[in-house]
N, C-alpha and C positions, 0 to 999 in steps of 0.2 A: 131340176132332171138337165143333162147336158143334150145338145141337138143331136148329135148322133143316136143317143138312148131312146130319143124323141122318134127318130126315123125307124129304129128296130121296133117301137111299141105300135107305129102307125103300121108296120108291115103286117105284124101279126096280130093285132087287136082293133085295129080301125077299117080292116078292108070287107067291103060287102060282097066286092067280085066273087063267085064260087070257084075259078080257075087259081085266083091269089090264095083264097084259103086253103083249098084243097094244097097247092104247092107248098106253103109255108107249114102245114101240119106235119110233113116230113123232115123238118129242118131244126138243128139245133139253134135255140136262139141266141147263145152266149156268141157260137162260132159267126154267126151272121154279122154283130156288130164288130168283129175284126174284118170282116170281108167290105162292108161298108167304108169302114175307116182306110182301108188300102185300096179304096175304087178310084181310080184317077178321075179327078174333076175334068169334065169337057162343056163344050158349048152347045146347046141346042137351039136350032132353027127355029124361031118362033113361026115363022110362016108353016111349019109343019105342024101346028098344036092339035090338027084334026087327026093325027097320027095316033095321040095318047089317047087312048079308047075309053079311060074311064074320069076324064077330065071333066066333063059335063054330064054328070050321073043322073040329071033331074030334069024337068022342064025350067025348074027357075033357075038352074046352073047354065041352062042354055040362054035363056034370057040374059042373064048376067055376061055371058060370054058376048052376045049380041052387041049389048050396051057398050061393053068394054071396049070392043072392036071400033065403033063408032065414036065414040068420046074423044073430044079435044080438050075439055075443061078439067084440071087436075081437080079441083074442087069437086066437081058432080062426079068423077070417076071414085074418089075417095068415099062418097056419100053412097055409090053402088058397091064398092065393097063394105062398107058399114051396113048396109042391108043384107048382103049376102052373109056376115056373120051372124044376123040375126034370124034368118032361117036354118042356118046350120051351127048351132050352139057347140062350142069345143069343149071339150073334156080334159085339156091339156091347156095352160095359161100358155100365149103365144110368147110372151117376153119382151115383144114390142109393138107399139100402137101400128095403126096401118099407115099412119104418116110417117111413124119412122121406116117402117119397112119400105114404102116407096122411094124415101130419100136413099136409104143404104142400097135399093136395087140400083137407083141412077147414078151411086157412084161406085158399083160392082162391089160392094163391100158386104154381102150378105152371105149366110150359108148357102150351100149348093141345094137346089130341089134333089130330091131323090126318085128314080125311073126305076121301074123293074121290066127288064125285058124277058117275058115269058113266052114261049113259043112264039119267036122272032115278033112280037107284036110291044108295043110300050103302054105300061101301066103309069101313072103317078101314084108314088105311096106318099111323098110330104111336100107342101110347099104350091098349093093350088094359089094361095093369096101372091105369093112372088112371083108365080107364071101370070097372073092377070097382070100384075105389074109390069112384068118384061113386054107384055103384049101391048098396054098402053104406051110404053115408053118406045115401043118397037127396037127393043134389046135384045140379042141374044140370051138365052136362059143358061145360068151356070148349074150344070148338074152333074151328079155323079147316077151312072148307068150300071145298074148290077143285073148281072144275066143270070136267068136260071141254070145255065150250064156251071157258071163259078159257083153258085149256091148251093147247088145239089152237089158239085164234086166235095166243095170245103166242109158243108154242113149238114149233111145227110145225117140222120139219128140213126 
C-alpha cells in the first residue's frame, strides 16, 4: 500500500471522531486520493500541537505526550513510542521501525503528516508517531492540510 493510499484508508476507516465520520461519509474515496496528492506540503509549528483536537484521544495518549515533551534521552523516547504502539496495535504495517522514523524525521526525509481542517479546527488523520518525533526533536512538522471546503467541492458524492 502506498503512503497516500494509507492516508485515504485512515481518513475513511480509522477515524473515531463523529464529525470526521459524518463528513467523510459524503465523499467519494477515489476523488479524495487526488486531493491529498495535490495538496501542498507545508510546515506546522509543533508548539501548536494542542490545536490538533484528536492528537491525544485517550488518557494514555495524554501521558505519552506529557512524557515526550519532558524527555531528553533518545533511548527513553523510543521506549515511550514502543509502549504507545503496544497500547494501540496497528491494522496497517508501518513500513519503518520507530528508530528509522525518528532518523527520517531528523533528516526531514519523511512522508508528510495528514491533517484535516474541519470547521476551522485541525484533526490528525495520519502521522501521530511522526508528530511525536517532531515534538521530541523540536522540529516543525511537514504536513498536508486538507480542508473540508476543498474536499467537499472536489469529492462530494
